N, C-alpha and C positions, 0 to 999 in steps of 0.2 A: 446652516439648517440641513444641508445635504448630509453632512457628517452625522447629525443626529438621527436622520432617517435611516442611514445605513447601519447605525448601531443597534437599531431595533431588531428583535428576533422575529422569527416568522410567526409565532403565536401572538406577539405584541401587535404585529401588523394586522393579523386577522381580527384581533380584538378591536382595533381601531376602525376597521371596515364595518364590523358589526355594530359598533356604537354609532357610527355615522348613519347606517341604515335605520337603526331604531330611532334616532333623533328626528329623522325625516318623517316618521309616521305621523306625529301630531301636526307637523307643518303641512303635510299633505292633506290631512283632514280639514284643517282650517282653510287652506287654499282652495280645495275642491268644493267646500261648503259655500265659500264666497262666490265661486264661479257658478255653481248649479242653482243656488237660491232656493232649494227645497227644504225638506225636513231636516236634512243634515246640518243646515245652518242653525236651526233651533237647537239641535242636539249639541252642537259645537259650543254654544254660548250657555248651555244649562250647567248648573253646579255638578250635576251627575256625570258630566263628561270627564271631569277631572278624577272622578271615582273610578270610571270605567277605563280611562286611558291606560292605566298600568296593565290591565288585562289585555288590551289590544297590543301594547308593546311587547308583552310576554309571549303572546301568540305569534307576533311577528318574529321574535327571537327563535322560537321553535321552528317555524316554517323556514327561516333563513338558514338555520343549521341543518335541517333535513335537505334542503336543496343545495347546500354547500356554497351559498353566496359568499360568505367571508373568505373562503379558501381561493377564490378566483384572483389570480395575480393581475395587476394593472396592465402588463404588457400582453396578457392573454385575454383581455376583455373585448371580445368580439364573437360573432357567430353564436356558439352554444351558450356562452356566458350571457349574452344579451337576451337570448331566449329564456334562460332561467330567471333573469330579472323580470321579465314580462309575466312569467308564471307566478313569481313571488307577489307582484302587484295585484294580480287577479285574486290570489288567495287572501290577501289583506282586504281587498274589497268585499269578499264574501264574509270575512270576520267582522268588518265594519257594519255590514248589513245585519248580522246577527245581534250586535250590540244595540243598533238603532231599534230593532224589533223588541228587545228587552226593555228599552227606555220608552217604548210606546211612541217612537218617532220613526216610523218606517221610511226607508230611503228608496227612492225610485230606481229603476234599472239605469236610467240616464245618469243619475247621481253616482251609482256604482261604477259606471264606465268612466265618468269624469275623474273619480277618485283613483281608479286603477291607472289611467293615463297620466294623471298628475304625479302619482308616486313613482311610476316607471320613468318619467322624464327627470324627476328630481334625483332618483337613485343613479340612473345611467349618466345623467349630467354631472353628478358629483364625481363619478369615476373618471370621466373624460377631463374634468377640470384638474383633478389630482394628477392625472397622467401628463397633462400639458405642464403643470407646474414642476413635476419631476424632471421632464425633459428640459425645461428651461433652466433648472438648477444644474443639471448635468452639463448643459451647454456653457453655462458661466463658469463651472468648476474645472472643466478640462478642454483640451484641444481635440475635438472629435473630427476624425477624418471623413470627408464626404465619400460615400460609397454608392455605386450604381448597381442595380440588381438586373441582370439580363434574364428575362422570363417573368411575366407578371401573372403566372398561373398559381396553383395552390402552393407549390413549393416556394415560389418567390414571396408570396404573402406571408407564409410562415417565417421565412428568414427576416423579412421586414419587421414582423411582430417581435421576434426574439432580439432584434437589434435596437428596439425602441429605447431601452434603458441602458444601452451600452455607453460607456463614458469614452470609448475610443472611435466608434464608428457611427455615422449618421447617414441614413438612406435618404439621398436627395432626389433620386429619380429611378424609374423603371425603364427598361428597354425591352420591347417585344416585336417579333416579326408580324404578329397578327394585326391587321388593320382594324379589326373590330375592337381591340383593346386600346389602340393608340389614341391619346387625348383624354382618356379616363383617368380618374384618381383611384389608386389602389393603396390601402393601408397608409393613406395620407400623403402619397407621392404620386406625381403625374407620370403617366406612361408615354414614352417617346418611341419614335421609329429609329431603327438602327442608323439611318443616315444622319440622325441628330447627335450621334456620339461625339464627333470632334467638337461640336459647339458646347456640349455638356462638360466635357473635359476642360475646355478653356474657360467657360463662364463660372462653373461651380467648383473648379479646382479638384476634380475627381482624381483620386489617387488609387482607388481599388475598385475592381469589378467582380461580382459573384455570379457565376453561371448557375442558374437555378432551373435547369431543364433536364432533369435526370433521365427522362425518357428519350432524349435526343441521342442520335447516333454518336458514339465517342469521337469518331472522326470529324463529325460536323462541329462538335464542341471544340476540338482542337483547331479547326479552321477559324471559329469565332474567336477563340483565345488568341490566335496569332494576330488578328486584325486589332484586337484591343491592345496588345503589347506594342504594336506599331505606334499607338497613340501615347505610349509611355505609361500605361496603366497596369498595375499589378493584377493578375487574374487568379481567381480561386473557383474551384467547382463545389457543388453541393456536398459531395463526400468529405471534403476537407473544411466544411463550413465551421465545425466546432473550433477549428484553429484559425478563424478569420483574422484574429488580431496577431497571429504568429506568422511563421514563414513557411507553412506547409505548401509545397509545390503542386502544380497541376499534374495529375496522374492519369494517363490514358491507357486503356487496355484494348489492343488491337487484336481482333480475332483473325488469325492467319487464313488467307485464302488457300483452299485445298489445292495442291500443285497440279493434280491431274486435270483440273478444270482449265488449265492454260495450255494444254497440249494441242488442242485442235484436232485430235484424232483418238481413236480407240486405243486403250492401253494394251501392251503386249500381254498375251495370255501367259499366266504363270503356272506352269506345270512342272514343278521341281523334280518330279520323278523321272523326267527325261534324262537329267544328268546326275541324279542322286547316287546312282551306283558307282560313279567315279570318286565319290567322297566318303561313302558309307564304310566304316571300319578302317579308315586310312588315317595317317598322320598328315594334317594339312597345316601349312605355314602361311599366314597372311601378313604381308608387310603393310605398314601404314594402317594398322588395325584400329587406331583411334580416330581416323578421319571419317568424313561422311560416307564415302564409298567403302572404306575398309571396315568400318563398324557394321555396316549392312551386310557386307560379305560374311563377317563372323556370324551374324544371326542366321542368315540363310544356310550357310555351311553346317552350322550347329543342328539345324533341322534335318540334315541328311544323316545324322548319326555317325560322325567320324570318331575314331577311337581316341584321337588326341588332336587338340586344336591349339596351335601355337600363335600367340599374338605378338608380333614383332613391331615395335613402335619406339620412335625417338622421343616423343613428348611424354613426359612422366604423368602428368595429370590425365591426359587423354588415355594413356594405357591403363591407369588406375580405374578410371570410369568405366571403360568397356570390359575390363577384367572383372570388376564387381558385378556388372550386369550379367555377364555370360557365366560366371561361376554358379549362380543360382539357377540359371536356365539349363546348364549342362549337367547338373547333378542327377535328374531323373533319368537321362539318357546314358549315364555312365561315361560321359565324355570328359576327358581330362583336359582342363583349360590351363594353359601355361603362358603367363605374360612374360615377355622378354623385353627389357629395356636396352635399346641399342640402334645402330645405324647399318644400313645395307652397304655403306662404303667401307665398313671395317671387315676386311677379308678374313682376318684371324677369327673374329667372333662368328662370322657367317659359316666358316668352315667347321668350327667347333660345334655350332648349333645343329647343322645338318647331319654331322656324324653322330652326335649324341643321341638325337631323337629319331634318326633314320626317316627323314621326311619323305613322304610319297608325292605330295602335290604342293606346289608353291603358287600362290595368287599374289602377284606383285603389284600393289596399289600405292606404294610409297613414292611420292613425287612432289616436287614444288610446282603448283598449278596456277598460281595467280600471275597473270600475264604482266601487269605493270611491275610487280616486285621482282619477278625473274628478269625483266628487261633491265632493271636498274642494278641487279646483282647476278650477272652472267656467270661469274666464277662459281658461286654457290649453286646455281641452277645446273650448270654442267656437271659439277662434282657430285651432286646428288642424283639427277635424272639420267645422266649418261654413264659416268664412271660407276655409280652405285648399281645401276642395272647390269653393267658389264661384270662387275664383281659377283653379284648374286647369281646371274645366269651361268657364269663360268664355273662357280663352285657347285651349282646344282648339277651341271653336267658331270663334274668330277665325282660327285657323291652318288650318281646314279638315280637322282630324282625322277620319278616316272613322268610327271607333267609339270610344266612351267608355263603359266598364263600371265602375260603382261597386260595391264590395264593401260590403254592408250587413249588418245584424244583426236577429235577431228581437226584440231589445230596443227597436227602433224602433217597435214596435207598441204603441200606447197606453202610452208609456214611463212608468215611475215613478222614473226617475233621469236625471241630467244627460247621462250618456253616450248613453242611448237617445234622449233628446230631440234631441241634436246629430246623431245618425244619421238620425233622421226628417227634420230640417231639411235635411240633406245630400241625402236622397232627393227632397224637394220642390224643391230647387234644380235637381237634374238633370231632374226632370219638367218644370219650367218651361222650361228651355233646350230640352228635347226638343220641346215644343209649338211652338217658334219656329224650330227648325232645319230647314234644307232640304239640308244637307251632312253633318252629323255625326249618327250613329245613337247615341242615348243609351239606356242601360238600367241596371237595378240588379239585383243578386242578393242575396236575403235568405235567411239560414239561421241555424240554432241554434249551439250551442256546438261548438267544434272540439276533439276529444279530443287531448290531448298538446300543445296550444299553450301559450305562455307564461302565458296567463291561465286555462288549463283547470284544473278541479278534480282531474284525474287526477294530475298531478305532486305536487300538494299532498298528496293521499291516500297516494301512494307514499312520500313523505318521512315522513309521520306513522306509517305502518306500519313503516317501517325503524327508527324510534325506539321502537317498541313501543307506539305509541298515546298518548293516544286519537285517534281519527279524528273531526274536527269537521264537523258538518253544521249548517247554519243552522236548519232546521226539519224536523220529522218528515214533513211533508206536501209539502215543496218538490220540484219536478220541473223537468226541462229537456229540450229537444230536443238530440240529439247527432248528430254525424257525424264521420268521420275527416277529417283535413286533405286527404288525397287526394281524397275525395269532394267536399269543399267547393271545391277548386280546379278539379276537373273540371266542376262545375256552373257555375262562373264562366266557364270557357272555352266551354262549350256555349252558355251565355246570350249570350256575345259573338257567336256565330255566328247566334243567333236574333233579335238586337236589331233593332228597326225604329224605334219612336218612344216612348221613355219607359216601356217595360214594367218591371214588378217581377216577377222570376222567383223562384219559391219551389220548393224540393224537397219532394216527398213523403216526409217523414222518419219516417213511422209514428207510433206513440204516444209521448208524452213519457216519459222515464225517471225514476222517483223516485230522487233522489240518495241517499236512505237505502238503497235496494236496491243501487245502484252501490257504495256504500261497503262493504256486507256482502259483495258479490260479490268486490271486490278483496281484502278481508281473507281470505276463504275461498280465493281463488285463490293467495294467498301461502302456503297451508298452515296458516293460523291459524284460530281460532274466535272468534266475537263474544261478548264478555262482556256479558250483560244479565240481566234478572230470571230469564229462563227458563234461563239457563246461567251462573250466578255464577262458575263456575270457568274460563270462557273466557279467551282470550288478550288480545284488544284490545277496548276499549270504544268505542262510538259515542256521542260527546257532542253534544248539541244546544245551540248557542250563541246562537240567535236571528238573525233577519234583520238584515242590515246596512242602513244608510240607503239608500233608493232601490231595494232589492231587492224583487222580487215572488215569490209562492209558485209561480206558473205563468207561463211565457212563452207568447206567441202568435206566429203567423206571418202572420196576415191582419188587416188593419183592417176591411175590408168582407166581403161574402159572394160577390162575383163572382169566378169563377175560370174561366179557359179553358185549353185544352190547348195543348201545343207538339209539335214533332216527336219529343221524347223522352217516353216514358210516365211517367217519374218526375219530370218537370219541369212545373210549372204556372205560369200567368201570372195575376197578380192585377190586378184593375181597381180602382184607388184614386184618389180625388180629391186634388188638391193646392191650393196657394194660387195666386192670380192673379199675373201679372207685377208689377203695382203693389204687391201685398201683400209679394211676395218682395223687391222693391227696398227697400221701407220697412223690412222686417225686417233685411236685410243692413245698411242704413244705421245703424239703431239699435244692432244688435249690434256693429258695428265701433266705434262711439262708446263703448259700454260696455266693450269689450275695451281700447281705448286708455286709458280712465280706470280700469281695473282694478276696475270696479264689479260685484262678484259678485251683489249683490241685484238690480240692474237686469237682469242677464243671466237670472237665474232668473224674474223677472217676465216678460220677453220670451218666454222659452221656454214659460211657462204660457199666455201669450196666443196663441202661434203654432202650438203642437203639440197636436193633439186628444189627450185623455186624460192629458196631463201635468199633474201638480201638484207644487209644491215640497215638499220634505221637511217644512217647517214646516206647510204647509197639511194634509199627510197626518196630522201629529200632532194638529192641532186637530180634525180630523174623526174 
């Protein structure tokens, strides 16, 4: 029978609905006449009744078509559809009253009301009977999977209605957080509290849940979805409801928290005119141009109006991306943008590049910065961060480059990891060349973590929050200095204009920020609450996973105590000692031999010997 019903066209189904409604007209007249016991009874048994009934049925057909009654689908029969059926019944009652008047058998108002109510109950009841029969046939014909709808509001009811005739899914229950809805029946299914989910899954064999709360924060939806998945239930959201019988995954869109909201201090004033003259009309080379800091350096330098901007990058895709962006930006300012694919460790390429383009300024941002990766790959870390810097700086001195600015890190101060030690050696190489240079002005810029960069904790926390947690923090006491990438780059450019002879420029970054507080702030900014001992019903937990090899609880910005001011009140100049020329030369020679031999142990030993405060991970474990 179900096969026959499915074979009917839409017009055939509408005709069947209309025929049912018309057949119910005489049934309603006779039934209401029997109930009311007034003139309508006499009219119903008169011979004239059968003469007038075709007119009444024809009138019913016209009214039904005008109101669109036959076009109402069974699974849509609720709300507006029920109201239209009520209007239809009232119109038929008025038509019946007119016929009774013609037949000289006036019907009372009570009789009209009884007829209207009778016809409404018959018409609406027939629809419900047909719907129940159809659902029963579907249930017998196929294996319908039990589904729970999370959210008993308008969206949840619409989904339940649409699933009524599905041969694959059967709504067995609603779940809603609102106590006022719990215990009610919505669209034929009972509304339960969230705490009942484990029992529903076990008792009813629920295999799929649909989140029908589109107004709910996406992160809260992700949290609910995670709890459902722990029960072994497949989860889908309202946007993917059309694919409820398919495999569409849950898709969440997390709006990133603005990085400057996490600083806990006012941002550095950005007045690029202070250092703009050092770059306007010059040929500027930026290494690591495709990275987070390098790409922002390119954008801000371009605003200064250089004659030529050279993008030096090892990663092909990163170079292509920033090159395409800057080519369009540089055209109105007549700045020539030149992308160069290569490595700072290639002395031949560096020498040729500096000579060909007569570079005036070098901003050296190319470096391996991820602490755990460099810790596991010290040969590559030293080769790029130390030997690469030595090659580039030495060639810059030989080529007569006017300014050389090294982008450094707070991890270079008494480093506890290989990455920090390599950055400190890079600083000492630049300091040594600065002490012997009469043409090139060398300087370094040291700052803390950059919010939003590829190695920043912010993108990691955002991803973990999007998954519903937990947010992982290494230690409850760990803290870091932070700045935005725009601030960091602005500092580099300002330092470039202040550079004289090997200075280490440091930003007054305020107090270090506890990472635990940052994690809490990001969770709360996303509309969630932290789950801990004080709030066991919170949304997202902060988990402490322990410091990774080479990490410190607190970073520093200064090696010594000496600090002097600069033309910018937020930028200070550190006075720090370095190695002698002979010591630098010996260190470079030994490191080069260790890199060529791939000797990681020798590299760590050399770093321990050359960098103040650095100890290998093994030595730290021993002590």
